[in-house]
C-alpha positions, -999 to +999 in steps of 0.1 A: -002+002+006+012+027-020+012+059+013+013+099+006+029+133+030+001+157+029+014+175+000+016+152-021-023+141-012-032+183-019-008+183-047-028+154-065-061+170-059-052+204-068-049+190-096-083+168-104-102+196-093-082+220-125-087+192-148-046+192-152-022+167-150+013+169-153+044+153-163+060+128-194+026+112-209+003+130-195-032+143-220-017+176-205+014+193-191+022+230-176+049+251-181+045+279-156+079+291-154+061+303-193+020+300-187+022+277-209-002+252-215+007+221-247-027+208-258-021+168-271-050+150-272-088+175-276-106+179-245-115+210-226-088+235-215-102+255-197-095+294-193-102+312-167-117+355-176-110+375-141-109+414-141-085+421-169-070+383-172-075+356-192-057+323-167-040+308-189-032+339-212-005+316-236-012+284-248+000+257-275-014+240-301-007+215-326-029+227-366-056+208-375-068+194-344-096+212-323-095+227-303-121+232-275-122+258-245-141+261-217-147+306-209-158+307-175-160+338-161-153+347-129-153+387-121-182+398-103-209+416-114-181+418-154-193+408-186-163+391-207-162+388-244-138+359-255-124+377-298-101+351-315-085+365-342-068+347-368-026+356-371-037+381-402-068+397-387-099+376-394-122+369-362-128+330-357-147+327-324-170+358-308-181+341-276-200+367-248-200+358-216-217+370-184-199+373-146-209+339-137-218+320-163-196+294-187-198+293-226-175+259-246-163+267-280-141+253-306-121+253-331-092+243-358-068+264-369-062+263-399-031+274-407+003+281-386+010+313-363-003+332-332-037+334-334-044+365-307-076+362-274-091+395-263-119+410-242-128+444-258-153+449-234-155+486-219-171+507-191-181+542-205-149+563-205-122+536-194-096+518-214-111+482-228-104+453-213-079+446-243-066+476-233-059+464-195-040+436-208-063+409-211-055+393-238-027+362-253-027+335-278-021+310-294+013+301-312+003+268-340+023+253-348 
């Protein structure tokens, strides 16, 4: 019988809750030094939308493989959107996500390069969310 220390148990619980498994051969791996998630199979990637931030904000994907996102708006009373543009600036995805809501989207990258995603919501005369830093990228190989 394997005995685990409390810290190991806590780490395993966190991995199960977050939906990530770490290490060689896992379906997902996360490189925290670069905030990068690598996608090796067609599974759901959760992107958390917070006040002026996406987590994770940098992703890596493969050309021609479908990408499924679960967009979770965890902001209090602040609506967000998820706009995804191809490397040549063509809008591919547009999804609105109200505060506390979740939306699932899918797209398949058809060309290599860097795809930009961002939120362009804006309140009155304040800078929009992208101008405040709410943006990210998907590098497709």
